[in-house]
C-alpha positions as CSV (number, residue, x, y, z in Angstrom):
1,X,24.0,-0.5,-48.9
2,X,24.2,-0.9,-45.1
3,X,26.1,1.2,-43.5
4,X,27.9,0.6,-39.9
5,X,28.8,3.1,-37.3
6,X,31.8,3.5,-35.4
7,X,34.4,4.9,-33.8
8,X,38.0,6.0,-35.0
9,X,40.7,7.7,-32.5
10,X,42.6,10.1,-34.9
11,X,45.9,12.3,-34.3
12,X,43.5,16.0,-33.9
13,X,45.3,17.7,-36.9
14,X,45.1,15.2,-39.8
15,X,41.6,15.1,-38.6
16,X,41.5,19.0,-39.4
17,X,43.5,17.8,-42.2
18,X,40.8,15.7,-43.5
19,X,37.6,17.7,-42.9
20,X,38.5,20.7,-44.5
21,X,40.1,18.5,-47.5
22,X,36.4,16.8,-47.4
23,X,34.9,20.1,-46.7
24,X,36.8,22.0,-50.0
25,X,35.9,18.8,-51.9
26,X,31.9,18.5,-50.7
27,X,32.4,15.4,-49.5
28,X,31.5,13.0,-46.1
29,X,34.3,12.5,-44.3
30,X,32.9,8.9,-43.8
31,X,32.8,8.5,-47.6
32,X,36.3,9.7,-48.1
33,X,37.8,6.9,-45.8
34,X,35.5,4.1,-47.0
35,X,36.9,5.1,-50.0
36,X,41.0,4.4,-48.9
37,X,40.2,1.9,-47.3
38,X,38.5,0.0,-50.2
39,X,41.4,1.1,-52.4
40,X,43.6,-0.3,-49.5
41,X,41.9,-4.0,-49.9
42,X,41.5,-3.7,-53.6
43,X,45.7,-3.3,-53.7
44,X,46.0,-5.9,-51.0
45,X,44.3,-8.2,-52.7
46,X,45.8,-8.1,-56.0
47,X,49.1,-8.3,-54.1
48,X,50.2,-4.6,-54.5
49,X,52.2,-3.2,-51.4
50,X,50.9,-0.5,-49.7
51,X,52.3,1.6,-47.1
52,X,49.7,-0.5,-44.8
53,X,50.7,-3.5,-45.9
54,X,52.2,-5.3,-43.0
55,X,48.7,-4.4,-41.0
């Protein structure tokens, strides 16, 4: 699968928490974020309301 490099702006404290979580779980932050996006998109396609449904 091809992957695109991008940048995001994120709260520094949240970034630290995400990095620590991913280190503890031995996963890449990019894989974690990509997984969250996929789950959210699948829910939206099924019509499930999420906290980001209005975005």
